[in-house]
C-alpha positions in Angstrom: 16.7 -27.1 -6.9 18.0 -27.0 -2.7 18.1 -30.3 -2.8 20.6 -30.6 -5.9 22.3 -27.9 -4.7 23.1 -29.8 -1.0 24.3 -32.9 -2.6 27.0 -31.2 -4.6 28.0 -29.7 -2.1 28.1 -33.1 0.5 30.3 -34.5 -3.2 32.2 -31.8 -3.1 33.6 -31.8 0.6 33.4 -35.7 0.2 36.5 -35.1 -2.9 38.0 -32.3 -1.2 38.1 -34.1 3.0 37.5 -37.8 1.4 36.3 -39.9 5.1 37.9 -42.0 6.2 38.0 -45.1 9.4 39.0 -43.6 13.0 40.0 -47.0 13.3 41.7 -48.7 10.4 42.0 -45.6 7.6 40.0 -47.7 4.9 37.5 -45.2 3.1 33.8 -44.0 4.4 30.7 -43.8 1.6 29.8 -40.4 1.8 26.5 -41.4 2.8 26.8 -43.3 5.7 26.8 -41.4 9.0 29.3 -43.6 10.6 32.9 -42.6 12.2 34.1 -46.0 11.5 34.3 -48.3 7.9 32.0 -51.2 8.4 34.0 -53.7 9.3 35.2 -51.8 12.6 31.6 -50.9 13.5 31.4 -54.6 14.3 34.1 -54.3 16.7 31.8 -51.9 19.0 30.4 -54.2 21.2 27.6 -52.6 24.4 28.6 -53.5 27.2 25.8 -56.1 28.4 25.5 -59.6 30.1 27.4 -60.8 32.5 28.4 -57.8 34.5 29.3 -56.4 38.3 26.7 -55.4 39.8 27.7 -52.5 41.3 30.5 -51.3 38.5 30.0 -53.2 35.7 32.6 -54.5 34.9 32.1 -57.7 32.2 32.4 -60.7 34.3 33.5 -63.5 31.4 32.8 -66.3 34.9 29.6 -64.4 36.4 29.3 -63.6 40.1 28.0 -60.7 41.5 30.6 -58.6 41.9 34.3 -58.0 40.3 37.5 -58.4 42.7 37.7 -54.7 43.4 33.5 -54.5 44.4 34.2 -57.6 47.0 37.1 -56.7 49.2 35.9 -52.7 49.4 32.7 -51.4 51.3 31.1 -48.3 51.3 31.4 -47.2 48.4 30.6 -43.5 47.4 29.9 -43.6 43.9 26.9 -46.8 44.1 26.3 -47.7 40.8 27.9 -47.5 37.0 27.2 -48.2 34.3 29.0 -48.0 30.6 28.0 -47.8 27.1 31.0 -49.9 25.4 33.5 -52.3 25.7 36.8 -50.9 25.1 37.7 -52.2 22.2 39.9 -51.4 19.1 37.4 -49.5 17.2 35.9 -47.7 20.6 39.3 -46.4 22.1 40.2 -45.0 18.7 37.1 -43.4 18.5 37.7 -42.1 22.3 41.2 -41.0 21.4 39.6 -39.0 18.7 37.1 -37.4 20.8 39.2 -36.6 23.7 42.7 -35.5 22.0 42.1 -35.1 18.6 39.5 -32.5 18.7 36.2 -34.6 16.6 34.4 -33.1 19.3 31.2 -34.1 17.0 31.5 -37.9 18.2 30.2 -37.1 21.4 27.0 -37.2 19.8 27.7 -40.3 18.0 29.1 -42.0 22.2 25.6 -40.8 23.6 22.8 -42.9 22.0 24.8 -45.5 23.5 24.2 -44.3 26.9 21.4 -43.4 26.5 20.5 -46.9 26.3 22.3 -47.7 29.4 20.5 -45.2 30.9 16.9 -46.0 29.9 17.3 -49.8 30.7 18.7 -49.0 34.3 15.3 -47.8 36.6 18.1 -46.7 39.0 19.4 -43.6 37.3 15.5 -42.3 36.3 14.8 -40.3 39.4 18.4 -38.4 38.6 18.3 -34.5 39.3 21.2 -33.7 37.4 23.7 -35.2 35.0 27.5 -34.1 36.4 30.6 -34.2 34.6 33.0 -34.7 35.3 36.1 -31.7 35.4 39.3 -31.5 33.7 41.7 -28.6 35.0 41.5 -25.2 34.1 44.6 -24.9 32.4 43.9 -28.4 30.5 40.3 -27.0 29.3 42.4 -24.6 27.5 44.6 -26.2 26.2 42.2 -28.4 24.6 39.1 -26.0 23.9 36.6 -28.3 25.7 35.9 -30.9 28.5 34.7 -33.6 27.3 33.0 -35.6 29.7 30.8 -32.3 29.6 30.0 -33.0 26.0 29.1 -36.5 26.4 26.4 -34.5 29.6 25.1 -32.1 27.8 23.7 -35.0 24.3 23.0 -37.4 27.3 21.3 -34.2 28.2 19.0 -33.9 25.4 18.1 -37.4 25.1 16.9 -38.0 28.6 15.3 -35.2 29.6 17.7 -34.9 33.3 19.3 -31.5 33.4 23.5 -31.4 32.9 25.3 -29.1 35.7 28.3 -28.2 36.1 28.6 -29.4 39.8 32.4 -29.6 41.2 36.0 -28.4 39.5 38.7 -29.7 39.3 41.3 -27.6 41.9 44.5 -29.6 40.8 46.2 -30.1 37.9 47.3 -34.1 38.2 48.4 -36.3 35.8 47.0 -38.2 33.1 45.6 -41.7 35.1 46.4 -43.5 31.6 49.5 -45.1 32.8 49.2 -45.2 36.1 48.3 -48.2 38.6 45.2 -48.4 40.4 46.3 -47.1 43.7 48.6 -45.0 41.7 45.2 -43.5 40.3 44.2 -43.1 43.7 46.7 -41.1 45.0 46.7 -38.7 41.7 43.7 -37.9 42.2 43.2 -37.1 46.0 41.6 -34.1 46.9 41.4 -32.8 43.3 38.0 -32.1 42.9 35.6 -29.3 44.8 32.0 -28.5 45.3 31.3 -25.4 42.8 27.2 -25.4 44.0 26.7 -27.0 47.4 23.0 -26.2 47.2 22.1 -27.6 44.0 23.9 -30.7 45.3 22.3 -30.7 48.7 19.9 -33.7 48.8 20.3 -34.7 45.1 20.8 -37.6 43.5 23.1 -37.2 40.3 24.3 -38.8 37.6 28.3 -38.8 36.8 29.1 -38.4 33.6 32.9 -39.6 32.2 34.4 -40.8 28.8 36.1 -44.0 30.4 35.7 -46.2 33.5 39.1 -48.0 34.3 39.0 -48.3 38.0 36.5 -45.8 38.9 39.0 -44.1 41.1 38.3 -40.6 39.4 34.6 -41.1 39.5 34.4 -42.2 43.5 36.7 -39.5 44.4 34.0 -37.2 42.6 31.3 -38.8 44.2 32.7 -38.4 47.7 32.6 -35.2 47.0 29.6 -34.9 46.2 28.6 -36.7 49.2 30.3 -34.5 50.9 28.3 -31.5 50.5 24.9 -33.2 50.7 24.4 -35.7 47.9 21.6 -38.5 49.0 23.1 -40.5 45.8 25.4 -40.6 43.3 26.1 -42.9 40.4 27.9 -42.9 36.9 27.3 -43.0 33.5 30.3 -43.8 30.5 31.0 -44.1 27.4 33.3 -46.8 27.2 34.3 -49.7 30.0 37.6 -50.8 30.2 
């Protein structure tokens, strides 16, 4: 009887609130657990193959490091990996997650990030997953920090505890429309360590939704290093 009630309930909900693909708007079957239609699901591309050894940027022509990592030395965030490439489908999901309030999508991204975690031994000795913070005013407006949700869901999969060890002390402009130099200037001194005692001598994995230039991750890593972290790495859901 309970199964029949559950089935009827799912059909009623589907009729009242039909599911559509976040990318193209096509209908998604009631019993399809994915947020995209089958065609758009094919557009999700895990980051793999030829990538920059340090920042994880896909390198179509191969090589050990991307141009940005070759010309700069002494990175604070020494190792970055991402779950998915930035494609129309993954971008649509990220936009719905971050700006549309579809917070359940963190559970969709987390397994892709977990695959990155388990495929790279560099992450195995981490003490904490630390989400990149957003300013308190933006968190009030949005109602959540997308990086924290990703960190919590990834923590449940990999077993590394999540800790909010950073705060954003400056409300910066959105990085989306800024170039590399503008991004660096925009987030300069925007973060502070919330618990130096927990950070000291620890290995930290920063968690964020998207890595574009890695400017935000590098700034956060600098704060953590200054507070005494012995190592800072990062995992993001998407790599642009």
